[in-house]
C-alpha positions in Angstrom: -158.0 42.3 -31.9 -158.2 40.8 -28.4 -155.1 38.5 -27.4 -155.3 38.1 -23.8 -151.9 40.1 -23.5 -151.2 44.2 -23.1 -151.7 44.6 -26.9 -151.1 48.2 -26.9 -147.5 47.5 -25.5 -146.8 45.4 -28.0 -144.1 45.4 -31.4 -145.8 43.2 -34.0 -143.1 41.2 -36.1 -145.6 38.7 -37.8 -149.3 39.1 -37.8 -150.7 36.8 -41.3 -153.8 34.8 -41.9 -152.6 35.1 -45.8 -155.8 36.7 -46.8 -153.8 39.9 -47.5 -151.0 37.8 -49.7 -151.3 37.5 -53.2 -152.1 33.8 -54.1 -149.0 31.9 -56.0 -145.6 31.0 -55.4 -143.2 32.6 -53.3 -139.3 32.2 -53.1 -137.5 31.5 -49.6 -134.2 31.4 -51.4 -134.6 35.3 -51.9 -136.8 35.9 -49.0 -139.4 37.1 -51.4 -142.2 39.7 -49.6 -145.6 38.3 -48.7 -147.3 41.3 -48.9 -146.7 45.1 -48.7 -147.2 45.5 -44.7 -144.5 45.1 -42.9 -146.2 42.5 -40.4 -146.9 39.9 -43.3 -143.2 38.9 -43.2 -141.4 37.1 -45.9 -140.9 33.9 -47.2 -138.0 31.9 -46.0 -135.9 29.0 -46.6 -134.5 26.7 -49.5 -137.7 26.3 -51.5 -138.5 28.8 -54.2 -141.9 27.6 -54.4 -143.7 28.3 -51.1 -147.3 29.0 -52.1 -150.1 31.3 -50.8 -153.3 29.6 -51.3 -156.8 31.0 -51.6 -158.5 28.2 -49.7 -157.2 25.5 -47.3 -157.1 27.2 -44.2 -159.0 27.6 -40.9 -162.6 28.0 -42.1 -161.3 27.1 -45.4 -159.6 30.4 -45.8 -156.2 31.4 -47.0 -153.2 29.6 -45.8 -149.5 29.0 -46.5 -148.5 25.5 -47.9 -145.7 23.4 -48.8 -145.3 19.9 -48.8 -141.7 19.7 -47.6 -140.9 22.9 -45.6 -143.1 25.7 -45.2 -141.0 28.6 -43.4 -141.7 32.5 -42.8 -139.7 35.2 -41.1 -140.4 38.9 -40.2 -139.4 41.6 -42.1 -136.5 43.0 -40.0 -134.6 41.7 -37.1 -135.1 42.4 -33.5 -132.5 42.7 -30.5 -133.3 39.8 -28.7 -131.2 40.7 -25.9 -132.9 43.9 -25.4 -133.6 44.6 -21.5 -136.7 46.4 -22.5 -138.4 44.2 -24.2 -137.3 40.7 -23.5 -140.4 38.5 -23.9 -141.7 37.4 -27.0 -145.4 35.7 -27.8 -145.6 33.3 -30.6 -149.0 31.3 -31.9 -149.7 29.6 -35.1 -152.2 27.3 -36.5 -151.2 24.1 -38.6 -152.7 21.5 -39.9 -151.4 17.6 -39.0 -151.2 15.8 -42.6 -147.6 14.3 -42.6 -146.6 13.5 -46.5 -144.6 10.4 -45.1 -146.7 7.9 -43.2 -143.5 7.1 -40.7 -141.3 9.7 -40.9 -140.6 11.0 -37.4 -138.8 14.3 -35.9 -139.3 17.5 -35.9 -142.1 19.3 -37.9 -143.2 22.6 -36.3 -140.9 25.2 -34.8 -141.3 29.0 -34.0 -138.6 31.1 -32.3 -135.7 33.3 -33.4 -133.0 32.8 -36.3 -130.2 34.9 -37.3 -129.9 36.0 -41.0 -127.5 32.9 -41.7 -130.5 30.5 -40.8 -133.4 31.9 -42.8 -133.6 32.5 -46.4 -131.8 29.6 -48.6 -131.4 27.6 -45.3 -133.6 24.6 -44.6 -135.4 24.5 -41.5 -134.4 20.8 -41.2 -130.9 20.4 -41.6 -130.0 23.7 -42.3 -129.2 26.4 -39.3 -126.4 24.9 -37.4 -126.2 26.9 -34.2 -127.8 30.3 -35.9 -131.4 29.1 -34.7 -133.8 28.3 -31.9 -137.1 27.1 -32.2 -139.5 25.6 -29.8 -142.4 23.3 -31.3 -143.3 19.3 -32.0 -141.5 16.5 -32.9 -143.2 13.3 -34.3 -142.9 10.1 -32.5 -144.7 7.1 -33.9 -146.1 4.7 -31.4 -148.4 1.8 -32.1 -149.3 3.0 -35.3 -150.1 6.2 -33.9 -148.8 9.7 -34.1 -147.4 11.2 -31.2 -146.4 15.2 -30.8 -144.0 16.1 -28.2 -142.7 19.5 -27.4 -139.2 19.9 -28.2 -136.6 22.7 -28.8 -133.5 22.7 -31.0 -131.8 24.6 -34.1 -133.2 22.6 -36.9 -135.8 19.8 -37.2 -133.1 17.2 -37.7 -132.2 18.1 -34.1 -135.6 17.6 -32.4 -135.2 14.3 -30.7 -136.4 12.9 -27.1 -133.1 14.1 -25.5 -134.4 17.9 -26.3 -137.9 17.2 -25.4 -139.0 20.2 -22.5 -138.9 18.1 -19.6 -142.5 16.1 -18.4 -142.4 17.6 -14.9 -143.2 21.1 -16.7 -146.1 19.7 -19.1 -149.4 18.6 -18.4 -148.7 15.9 -20.7 -145.6 15.3 -22.6 -147.1 13.4 -25.5 -150.6 13.7 -27.0 -152.2 12.0 -29.9 -152.3 14.1 -33.1 -155.3 13.3 -36.1 -154.6 13.6 -39.9 -156.7 16.4 -40.9 -157.1 18.2 -37.6 -156.0 22.2 -37.1 -154.1 22.5 -34.0 -152.7 25.6 -32.3 -149.1 26.3 -30.7 -148.5 29.3 -28.4 -146.2 30.0 -26.1 -143.8 33.2 -24.4 -140.5 33.1 -25.1 -137.6 35.4 -23.3 -134.1 35.2 -24.0 -131.7 35.6 -20.6 -128.8 37.2 -21.9 -125.8 37.5 -19.6 -123.3 40.1 -20.6 -120.7 38.9 -18.6 -120.6 35.7 -19.9 -122.5 35.1 -22.9 -122.7 31.4 -23.3 -123.9 31.2 -19.7 -127.3 32.9 -21.2 -130.5 31.0 -21.0 -134.1 30.7 -22.1 -137.3 30.9 -20.3 -140.6 28.8 -21.8 -143.8 29.9 -20.4 -147.2 29.7 -21.2 -147.4 26.8 -23.5 -150.3 25.7 -24.6 -151.6 23.1 -27.6 -154.8 23.2 -28.8 -157.1 21.0 -30.8 -159.3 22.9 -33.3 -160.8 20.2 -35.5 -161.0 19.7 -39.1 -162.2 23.0 -39.7 -159.8 24.8 -37.3 -162.6 26.9 -35.5 -164.2 24.2 -33.4 -163.6 23.2 -29.8 -160.2 24.7 -28.9 -159.3 21.5 -26.6 -156.4 22.1 -24.5 -154.1 18.9 -24.9 -150.9 20.1 -23.3 -150.6 23.2 -21.1 -147.4 24.2 -19.2 -147.5 23.9 -15.6 -144.2 25.9 -14.8 -141.8 28.4 -16.2 -138.8 26.2 -17.4 -135.7 28.1 -18.2 -132.6 26.2 -19.6 -129.1 26.5 -21.6 -129.7 24.3 -24.6 -126.9 22.9 -26.4 -128.0 24.2 -30.0 -128.4 27.6 -31.2 -125.5 28.9 -29.3 -124.6 31.5 -31.8 -127.9 33.7 -30.6 -125.6 34.0 -27.4 -123.1 36.5 -28.9 -124.9 37.7 -32.2 -128.4 39.1 -30.9 -130.2 40.5 -33.9 -132.3 37.9 -35.2 -135.5 37.1 -37.0 -138.7 36.1 -35.7 -139.0 32.7 -37.6 -141.7 30.1 -38.2 -141.5 26.7 -40.0 -143.0 23.3 -40.4 -142.0 20.3 -42.3 -144.8 18.7 -44.4 -142.9 15.0 -44.1 -143.5 14.7 -40.8 -146.6 16.5 -39.9 -147.4 20.1 -40.8 -147.6 21.5 -44.6 -150.1 23.9 -44.0 -149.9 27.0 -41.6 -152.4 29.5 -40.7 -152.8 33.0 -38.4 -149.1 33.3 -37.6 -148.8 35.8 -34.8 -145.2 37.0 -33.2 -144.8 39.8 -31.0 -142.4 41.3 -28.4 -143.3 42.9 -25.4 -141.8 45.1 -22.9 -140.5 43.7 -19.6 -143.1 41.7 -17.3 -146.0 43.3 -16.0 -149.0 41.8 -14.7 -151.0 41.9 -17.7 -147.8 40.3 -19.8 -147.5 37.8 -17.2 -150.8 36.1 -17.5 -149.8 35.1 -21.1 -151.9 32.8 -23.1 -153.1 30.5 -19.7 -155.6 32.6 -18.5 -157.8 33.9 -21.0 -159.8 33.0 -23.9 -160.7 35.3 -26.4 -162.3 34.5 -29.8 -161.2 36.9 -32.5 -162.8 37.4 -35.9 -160.8 39.2 -38.5 -161.9 39.3 -41.5 -164.6 36.7 -40.8 -162.2 34.0 -39.9 -158.8 34.5 -37.6 -159.3 32.0 -34.7 -158.2 32.3 -31.6 -155.0 33.7 -30.2 -154.2 32.8 -26.6 
């Protein structure tokens, strides 16, 4: 599998295109396993009917669905303060198809969550300071849905005040089209300050939002790219400053934008090297896994 990263050095936490998951309902309240392989992860959240469907995904392949909150996590925790593996790489495909025509706010998030913010915890209203997600929020301007890059602990806290500053991105808000597939990918590093944990920061790099068309396989046009690394000390997710064993976490909110996910990928890599610093930005590599995986960049 060609990722544009130093793949041999990666510790893969999540790698799921849902073709290896038995179709049916999965219980997020209990963190039900999504399959045998560790990297398939577990359902999570407050819904006991997270669903794997055999169709509806990229190229009409298998997909992960919930009309309100689709969420999954890694099977085991990772020490996000590890000096030897400080960078995590995240990627997910989502179909923009909001249930509610006028709802605004967070609808896609990838990041880290303590155990208290995973099973039986809502990605929209739960999590308090026990989770940090980077993702997208929906705003409606003149009847058009716009996606803004944002970061917070829960979707209810995704707001303009927590947007990634415009100076770090090629565009801050872009039009999202109902029925289209998009891919969000980025690298995220936790900069742990052992002497003063509340002063720990996060660094976001290599973010890209791509449009893959109505089939999830056409185009790959970059709508938003990151032009400079962004380091900040967020006002949410603060418990991660002192509790470092966290699950890789991916969630979507159907009311505001994303009911259906596919091609979830999260990996951690060793301290920066030349290959790692290239990240997503400079390399495009088509990956066909079981005949259908799209591009992971």
